[in-house]
Every structure is written in structure tokens, then in C-alpha cells.
N, C-alpha and C positions, 0 to 999 in steps of 0.2 A: 336727472340730476347731472349737474356740471361736474367739472373737474375741480373746481375750486370747492365744493361742497363735499367731494369724496376726499381731498386734502385735508378738509376741517375735521371730517369724523377720523380720519387716520390720526392727526394730531391729539385729538382727544382720547382715541383708544389707546395712544403711547401714553399719554398723562396719566389714564387710568392704571396702565401696566405697570408704571412705575410708582405708582402708589401703593399698588399692590406689592410690587416688589420691597418696598419700604417696609410696608406693616407687616408683611410674613417674614421678611429676614431680620428686621430689628425687634419685632414685638413676640410674634408668634413663634418662630424657631428656637430662641434662646429657652422659652418655656418649655418645648418640647424636648430640649436637650436635658433639662434640669430633670424632668420627668424621665427619660432615657437612664440619665446617670443612676437616678435610684433604682431602677428596675435592673440595672446591668449586676451581673455577678463578677466577682472579682475585680470590678471597675472596667470591665469592656464588655461591650456589645457582641451578641453574637451577629452572624452575617444575615440571617433572618430577620433580626431585630433591626439591624442598619437599614437593610430593604424596606422594610415596614414603615420607619420613620422618612426615609426618604421619599417613598410614595405618598405618605399621609402629609408631608410639605407641600408637594405637587397638587394633589388635592385641595388643600386648604387654599392654595394659590388661586384655582379655579373660582371656588366659593367665594373667597373674598372679593375676587375681580367681579364676579357676578352682583354681589352684593353692592359693591362701589358703583356698580353700572347702573343699580336702581336711584342713585342719586340724581339731582337734577342739573344734570351737567351737558345735557345734549341739545342740540337745537331744536327749536319749537316745530321744525317742518318735518322732523324726524317721527315716524309712529311710535308711540310708548313700548310695543311689544319687542322692537329693536334694543331697548335699553340694556336689559340682562343678557342678550346675546352678545353685543359688543364688549360688555362686561366681563362675559365668559372667554370671548378671544382675549382680551386684554391680559386676564388671568393666567390663561394657557402660555401667553408670553413671557410672564415675568421668571420663570426658571430658566428661559433662554438668556434673558437680560441678566440675570445672576453669573451664568457661566461665562458670558461674552464679557462682563466686567471684571470678573476673577482672571480672565485670562489676559486681557488688555492692560492691566493695572500692573505696575511694577510690583514685587512683593512687599517692599517697605509700606508703600501707599497702601496697598490691600490690607496687610496688618494692621495699620492706622485705621482706616475705616471699618475694620471687621472687630477691632478692640484687643487683637494680640500684641504680644510685645514688638517694637520696632526694632529695637537693637539686638545684636547676635551676642549671646552670652558664652564667649569662647574664650 
């Protein structure tokens, strides 16, 4: 395997990771938040409930990454057994990408992308 083939796999894995980040962050996580709000007593989650939903989101990232890895996104020279493994790696990178993006973006841009209010109501 040559370096350009490894770079190709890295770029494809990164793309699957970004797709996983988008699917989990924009589709699955808001659904989990709605479920969590219905289960919350007095409008607040307990620390154990928060931890459960946090780990559930991370687990779903890995699962969605593995499922996306099964799509025909990989080069023909790669053995099919590697497809879900590379998807698992991509899914495990998605929470890290989320935290890096949240830390790197200014607060107003982050609020715009997350759907929160952009202006301060002072």
C-alpha cells in the first residue's frame, strides 16, 4: 500500500466521520433531547440521566459510522471486511469533531449552526 492510498482512505474516513457528525448531531440528538425532556421530572434531568444520554449519543455515533461504512464509498482494491471497521473508526471520531468545532467557533456562529438564539436579550 502506497502513501497516496493511505491518504485516500484517510480522506474517505474523514468524510464518513463528518457525515456521522451531521446525522447524529442534527437528526438523532434532537430526537433524544425531546425524549429526555418528556422523561425529565420538574423539567430537569438528573446527572445519571444526562450521563446516559451522553453515552447513548456516543454509542449511536459509532453505530451510525459503522452503518455508513457499509455503503459503497471505498476503493475497489480494499477488502470488504475493512468497510465497517473504517466506519467504526469514523463514528468514534465524530464526538471529537463535535467538541473541536464547538471550541473553535465563536459563540454566535456556534449558536447560529446549533439553532440557538444569536442575539443576546439583555
